[in-house]
Wavefront OBJ file of the C-alpha trace (Angstrom):
o trace
v 141.673 68.288 30.799
v 142.045 71.920 29.906
v 143.790 74.649 31.850
v 142.025 77.918 32.582
v 143.348 81.095 34.200
v 141.563 82.336 37.314
v 141.779 85.582 39.240
v 142.804 83.804 42.461
v 143.686 80.369 43.769
v 140.482 78.297 43.587
v 141.758 75.600 45.958
v 143.669 77.108 48.908
v 145.737 74.685 50.939
v 144.332 75.710 54.330
v 140.670 76.230 53.315
v 140.664 79.507 55.258
v 139.066 81.820 52.738
v 135.737 83.625 52.584
v 133.951 80.829 50.727
v 131.591 78.425 52.480
v 130.145 75.470 50.599
v 126.807 74.702 52.195
v 124.824 71.498 51.915
v 121.485 70.515 53.481
v 123.363 68.463 56.092
v 125.581 71.416 57.062
v 122.621 73.797 57.272
v 120.876 71.325 59.561
v 123.914 71.198 61.839
v 124.192 74.978 61.977
v 120.564 75.198 63.059
v 121.147 72.447 65.615
v 124.065 74.302 67.227
v 121.936 77.439 67.490
v 119.199 75.427 69.202
v 121.699 74.008 71.707
v 122.931 77.531 72.522
v 119.355 78.764 73.000
v 118.790 75.812 75.330
v 121.836 76.940 77.406
v 123.746 73.681 77.047
v 126.899 73.524 79.143
v 129.160 72.554 76.211
v 128.546 71.783 72.538
v 131.119 69.788 70.552
v 131.603 70.051 66.778
v 133.730 67.076 65.760
v 135.301 65.919 62.515
v 138.458 64.575 60.939
v 141.320 66.997 60.134
v 140.331 69.068 57.114
v 136.634 68.231 57.332
v 135.632 71.917 57.623
v 135.211 72.413 61.381
v 136.834 75.849 61.432
v 134.847 76.993 58.410
v 131.612 75.802 60.005
v 132.474 77.555 63.271
v 133.203 80.822 61.459
v 129.874 80.584 59.672
v 128.166 79.906 62.986
v 129.644 83.103 64.448
v 128.752 85.121 61.344
v 125.164 83.834 61.315
v 124.756 83.945 65.090
v 121.718 85.492 66.659
v 121.944 89.190 67.439
v 121.774 88.427 71.169
v 124.946 86.318 71.238
v 127.932 87.754 73.113
v 130.743 85.757 71.500
v 134.080 85.358 73.312
v 136.857 83.616 71.357
v 139.568 81.768 73.274
v 142.588 80.411 71.322
v 143.495 76.765 71.829
v 147.165 77.216 72.723
v 148.776 73.944 73.891
v 150.863 75.795 76.488
v 147.827 77.444 78.093
v 147.419 76.549 81.751
v 144.039 76.823 83.536
v 145.107 80.171 85.011
v 146.034 81.425 81.531
v 142.561 80.504 80.301
v 140.850 82.381 83.127
v 143.161 85.392 82.753
v 142.398 85.569 79.041
v 138.685 85.251 79.763
v 138.878 88.024 82.392
v 140.450 90.331 79.818
v 137.809 89.520 77.210
v 134.930 90.079 79.648
v 136.406 93.364 80.974
v 135.801 92.282 84.534
v 136.939 94.779 87.190
v 138.993 92.237 89.130
v 142.315 90.735 88.067
v 141.845 87.690 90.261
v 140.857 84.369 88.685
v 137.172 83.887 87.991
v 136.862 80.852 90.221
v 137.976 82.955 93.201
v 135.243 85.514 92.533
v 132.326 83.699 90.895
v 130.029 86.529 91.937
v 131.745 88.831 89.443
v 131.014 86.443 86.574
v 127.485 85.823 87.870
v 126.781 89.540 87.937
v 128.130 89.945 84.390
v 125.987 87.060 83.116
v 122.930 88.492 84.829
v 123.482 91.853 83.153
v 123.597 90.046 79.816
v 120.400 88.188 80.656
v 118.529 91.398 81.471
v 119.472 92.653 77.990
v 118.327 89.394 76.413
v 121.866 88.256 75.567
v 123.737 85.011 76.157
v 127.485 84.514 76.551
v 128.962 82.053 74.051
v 132.598 80.994 74.503
v 134.034 79.700 71.207
v 137.175 77.530 71.113
v 138.506 76.239 67.796
v 140.662 73.086 67.776
v 140.028 72.522 71.477
v 141.801 69.148 71.287
v 145.096 71.094 71.428
v 144.390 72.189 75.009
v 145.698 70.205 77.926
v 143.261 68.261 80.119
v 143.390 70.822 82.941
v 142.569 73.761 80.660
v 139.840 71.750 78.969
v 138.361 70.917 82.360
v 138.430 74.609 83.333
v 136.334 75.515 80.287
v 133.841 72.677 80.526
v 133.298 73.116 84.281
v 133.077 76.908 84.186
v 129.379 76.862 85.125
v 129.865 74.514 88.067
v 130.135 77.232 90.721
v 127.814 79.735 89.081
v 124.181 80.474 89.805
v 123.465 81.708 86.292
v 123.208 79.345 83.373
v 123.482 82.159 80.797
v 126.690 80.675 79.405
v 127.493 78.108 76.698
v 130.844 76.776 75.455
v 131.118 75.727 71.777
v 134.255 73.775 70.861
v 135.560 72.121 67.710
v 138.039 69.280 67.625
v 138.970 65.815 66.519
v 136.715 62.853 67.408
v 138.754 61.981 70.512
v 137.719 65.305 72.087
v 134.324 63.793 72.938
v 135.942 61.081 75.067
v 138.011 63.616 76.983
v 135.082 65.967 77.646
v 132.746 63.163 78.712
v 135.404 61.858 81.077
v 135.686 65.310 82.650
v 131.912 65.660 82.980
v 131.525 62.181 84.413
v 134.269 62.705 86.971
v 132.963 66.049 88.210
v 129.188 66.449 87.893
v 127.877 63.043 86.908
v 126.089 65.036 84.235
v 124.916 63.735 80.914
v 127.281 63.724 77.971
v 127.858 66.902 76.006
v 125.825 67.304 72.784
v 127.953 66.314 69.815
v 127.649 67.353 66.171
v 129.696 65.438 63.587
v 130.742 67.091 60.334
v 129.620 64.850 57.423
v 131.835 64.106 54.453
v 130.768 65.120 50.946
v 129.342 62.507 48.605
v 130.315 62.172 44.946
v 127.678 64.592 43.686
v 128.549 67.160 46.357
v 132.258 66.878 45.502
v 131.468 67.790 41.881
v 129.365 70.751 43.022
v 132.083 71.778 45.476
v 134.746 71.848 42.732
v 132.488 73.741 40.319
v 131.552 76.336 42.925
v 135.184 76.751 43.983
v 136.193 77.468 40.387
v 133.266 79.864 39.922
v 134.153 81.640 43.165
v 137.721 82.081 41.849
v 136.454 83.783 38.681
v 136.135 80.881 36.207
v 132.911 80.728 34.206
v 131.899 78.122 31.658
v 133.339 74.652 31.257
v 135.727 73.694 34.040
v 139.194 72.175 33.652
v 138.239 68.776 35.126
v 136.487 65.969 33.316
v 133.813 63.846 34.972
v 136.228 60.926 35.332
v 138.787 63.179 37.035
v 136.185 64.487 39.491
v 135.146 60.914 40.317
v 138.795 60.040 41.023
v 139.115 63.073 43.308
v 135.942 62.079 45.177
v 137.202 58.531 45.748
v 140.712 59.583 46.786
v 139.621 62.410 49.114
v 136.766 60.499 50.824
v 134.730 63.716 50.694
v 137.161 65.745 52.849
v 137.361 69.386 51.610
v 141.025 69.818 52.472
v 141.990 66.681 50.548
v 139.805 67.776 47.634
v 141.655 71.109 47.533
v 145.037 69.386 47.672
v 144.253 66.915 44.873
v 142.606 69.495 42.613
v 145.424 71.986 43.145
v 147.998 69.311 42.276
v 146.201 68.463 39.033
v 146.006 72.135 38.054
v 149.732 72.571 38.749
v 150.575 69.595 36.537
v 148.469 71.021 33.710
v 150.192 74.397 34.016
v 153.587 72.671 33.730
v 152.426 70.724 30.664
v 151.148 73.908 29.039
v 154.459 75.682 29.693
v 156.435 72.737 28.274
v 154.210 72.606 25.183
v 154.699 76.339 24.573
v 158.482 76.024 24.926
v 158.520 73.073 22.513
v 156.491 74.995 19.940
v 158.898 77.929 20.121
v 161.879 75.605 19.681
v 160.302 73.957 16.643
v 159.584 77.343 15.095
v 163.192 78.454 15.521
v 164.500 75.153 14.119
v 162.222 75.481 11.086
v 163.502 78.997 10.384
v 167.135 77.957 10.730
v 166.630 74.906 8.505
v 164.962 77.006 5.808
v 167.876 79.438 5.874
v 170.363 76.560 5.654
v 168.543 75.022 2.675
v 168.475 78.341 0.825
v 172.193 78.867 1.443
v 173.019 75.339 0.314
v 170.894 75.736 -2.822
v 172.683 78.929 -3.833
v 176.034 77.278 -3.206
v 175.067 74.227 -5.246
v 173.943 76.391 -8.161
v 177.322 78.116 -8.163
v 179.185 74.773 -8.153
v 177.031 73.059 -10.781
v 177.096 76.005 -13.207
v 180.377 77.857 -12.722
v 179.969 79.614 -16.103
v 176.935 81.480 -14.815
v 179.092 83.658 -12.598
v 181.699 84.538 -15.213
v 182.129 88.069 -16.418
v 180.252 89.140 -19.502
v 182.050 88.093 -22.699
v 184.582 85.883 -20.895
v 185.456 82.626 -22.699
v 183.083 83.169 -25.615
v 185.613 84.080 -28.394
v 187.098 80.574 -28.619
v 183.660 79.022 -29.171
v 183.316 80.666 -32.539
v 186.822 80.215 -33.958
v 186.242 79.087 -37.592
v 189.492 77.043 -37.755
v 188.410 74.620 -34.978
v 187.626 71.070 -36.052
v 184.018 69.851 -36.052
v 184.561 67.548 -33.018
v 185.927 70.339 -30.846
v 183.102 72.591 -32.014
v 180.460 69.989 -30.943
v 182.204 69.429 -27.608
v 182.224 73.160 -26.980
v 178.488 73.325 -27.839
v 177.776 70.552 -25.282
v 179.695 72.414 -22.616
v 177.807 75.621 -23.356
v 174.496 73.705 -23.229
v 175.417 72.260 -19.813
v 176.339 75.723 -18.589
v 172.939 77.035 -19.686
v 170.980 74.112 -18.096
v 172.937 74.158 -14.788
v 171.317 77.246 -13.272
v 167.838 76.124 -14.294
v 168.273 72.742 -12.585
v 169.499 74.410 -9.378
v 166.553 76.800 -9.464
v 164.112 73.929 -9.899
v 165.684 72.070 -6.970
v 165.453 75.161 -4.790
v 161.778 75.708 -5.636
v 161.018 72.034 -4.976
v 162.732 72.098 -1.558
v 160.967 75.315 -0.548
v 157.587 73.843 -1.477
v 158.305 70.545 0.298
v 159.452 71.980 3.659
v 156.063 73.388 4.857
v 154.344 70.080 4.072
v 156.945 68.141 6.054
v 156.531 70.400 9.088
v 152.724 70.336 8.908
v 152.736 66.509 8.784
v 155.028 66.341 11.843
v 152.788 68.724 13.794
v 149.687 66.755 12.826
v 151.215 63.572 14.226
l 1 2 3 4 5 6 7 8 9 10 11 12 13 14 15 16 17 18 19 20 21 22 23 24 25 26 27 28 29 30 31 32 33 34 35 36 37 38 39 40 41 42 43 44 45 46 47 48 49 50 51 52 53 54 55 56 57 58 59 60 61 62 63 64 65 66 67 68 69 70 71 72 73 74 75 76 77 78 79 80 81 82 83 84 85 86 87 88 89 90 91 92 93 94 95 96 97 98 99 100 101 102 103 104 105 106 107 108 109 110 111 112 113 114 115 116 117 118 119 120 121 122 123 124 125 126 127 128 129 130 131 132 133 134 135 136 137 138 139 140 141 142 143 144 145 146 147 148 149 150 151 152 153 154 155 156 157 158 159 160 161 162 163 164 165 166 167 168 169 170 171 172 173 174 175 176 177 178 179 180 181 182 183 184 185 186 187 188 189 190 191 192 193 194 195 196 197 198 199 200 201 202 203 204 205 206 207 208 209 210 211 212 213 214 215 216 217 218 219 220 221 222 223 224 225 226 227 228 229 230 231 232 233 234 235 236 237 238 239 240 241 242 243 244 245 246 247 248 249 250 251 252 253 254 255 256 257 258 259 260 261 262 263 264 265 266 267 268 269 270 271 272 273 274 275 276 277 278 279 280 281 282 283 284 285 286 287 288 289 290 291 292 293 294 295 296 297 298 299 300 301 302 303 304 305 306 307 308 309 310 311 312 313 314 315 316 317 318 319 320 321 322 323 324 325 326 327 328 329 330 331 332 333 334 335 336 337 338 339 340
């Protein structure tokens, strides 16, 4: 696997960026939610496991909504009471009264009728509605109970258990049919590969990606097609490769410095050895030469002196040859070690 630099993080941990990976199944579900809103359904549920892409799908639904949608976002705060929900909704609708909506349903009816005359529909959007308490959830799902107008639809996302809670509320109050439910599908192996490639391309990487086919297959099996898990696994693999690349660069720099220091040490040792092996080579000019040519010396001493002078002449040449040999051998040794 190779490491490539990108302009931004290709796999964010929270999946809350401006990229939306669309598949035929997701497009079908977006169209289905729009049809439910046009049909004025009381509540529409978008369900999926944590990290399946519910928030991303909801944001795309709001961005691609019809021009006649009047979208009101309500945060799913666990501490919200039913009165907090209605107070927040009053503020968003700019209703003239500060009293709760259920005390003055005519105010909300009049506002919905004004929207209807303009060809608009009110759509209340709640992300992660499973965080709300049962009373607040009941207030949202039963908001149309005391109203004459049906120009209102509530779209909520949540975990799979949200369907059981909402159906229990509907069954206990209206005896109405269950709320329409849309499940977010997981990505298959081919879609996981496309998802990773498009994420990298969206981050600024073009050409061959850093993941092999075997690595992508492992990510698909381990993540079970969940986008958040795919991001986590892919980001972990990229981090490991960045650490390996940094370690490899540091090791190469250390080897280069060691090679330079070893070359310097060998050169110094070679010069020192040449001085020890041939001490006569560093004598002053003319020193010790007069006794070699004394005519009164015996023949044996004269031959011994000739051998000493020959050794003094050959000493520097042997040291020079050894130095040249060591300098030629060092690059080959280092190249063989790097090749291994």
